C-alpha positions as CSV (number, residue, x, y, z in Angstrom):
1,M,-70.9,149.9,-120.0
2,L,-73.7,152.1,-120.5
3,V,-73.8,154.9,-118.4
4,V,-69.7,155.0,-119.8
5,S,-71.8,155.0,-123.7
6,V,-73.3,158.0,-122.1
7,L,-70.7,160.2,-120.6
8,C,-68.8,159.8,-124.0
9,T,-71.8,161.0,-125.9
10,I,-72.2,163.9,-123.4
11,V,-69.0,164.9,-124.1
12,I,-69.0,164.9,-127.5
13,C,-71.8,166.9,-127.8
14,A,-70.1,169.6,-125.9
15,E,-67.5,169.6,-127.8
16,C,-69.3,169.9,-130.9
17,C,-71.9,173.1,-129.5
18,N,-69.1,174.5,-128.5
19,T,-66.7,174.2,-132.3
20,L,-70.9,175.5,-133.8
21,F,-70.7,178.0,-131.0
22,E,-67.1,179.4,-132.2
23,W,-67.8,179.3,-136.1
24,L,-71.2,181.4,-134.9
25,M,-69.1,183.8,-133.2
26,D,-66.4,183.7,-135.6
27,A,-69.3,184.8,-138.3
28,M,-70.4,187.9,-136.2
29,Y,-67.7,189.3,-135.0
30,P,-65.1,189.3,-137.3
31,E,-62.6,191.7,-135.3
32,V,-61.2,190.9,-131.6
33,H,-65.0,191.3,-129.9
34,P,-64.6,191.5,-126.0
35,L,-68.4,189.9,-125.5
36,A,-66.9,187.4,-128.0
37,K,-64.8,186.3,-126.0
38,R,-66.4,185.5,-123.0
39,M,-68.9,183.4,-124.9
40,K,-66.9,181.6,-126.8
41,D,-64.9,180.7,-122.9
42,G,-68.0,180.2,-121.5
43,A,-68.7,177.2,-123.8
44,A,-64.9,176.3,-123.9
45,G,-65.1,175.9,-120.3
46,F,-68.8,173.9,-120.6
47,V,-67.2,171.6,-122.5
48,L,-64.8,171.5,-119.5
49,V,-67.4,170.4,-117.2
50,A,-68.6,168.3,-119.2
51,S,-65.3,166.4,-119.5
52,L,-64.6,166.4,-115.4
53,M,-67.7,165.5,-114.5
54,S,-67.4,162.2,-116.7
55,F,-64.1,161.7,-115.5
56,I,-65.2,161.5,-111.7
57,I,-68.0,159.7,-112.4
58,G,-66.0,157.1,-114.9
59,M,-63.1,156.8,-111.5
60,I,-66.1,156.5,-109.2
61,M,-67.6,154.1,-111.1
62,V,-64.1,151.8,-111.8
63,L,-63.5,152.9,-108.2
64,R,-66.3,150.9,-106.9
65,H,-64.8,147.2,-108.3
66,I,-60.9,148.0,-107.7
67,L,-62.3,148.4,-103.8
């Protein structure tokens, strides 16, 4: 149960950092800027990787008990 709590916390923290990062980029570059777009995409990719890894680890834990 502790592992699940830690994984959920990591994903939520990653999402919060992504949101703050997007607000910062919007403040620095109010117009559309290619660098800001790349940086926002990179932050969103980090959230995606954290979510996928949490899902995979969670599935391993569940399947270990089922099988």
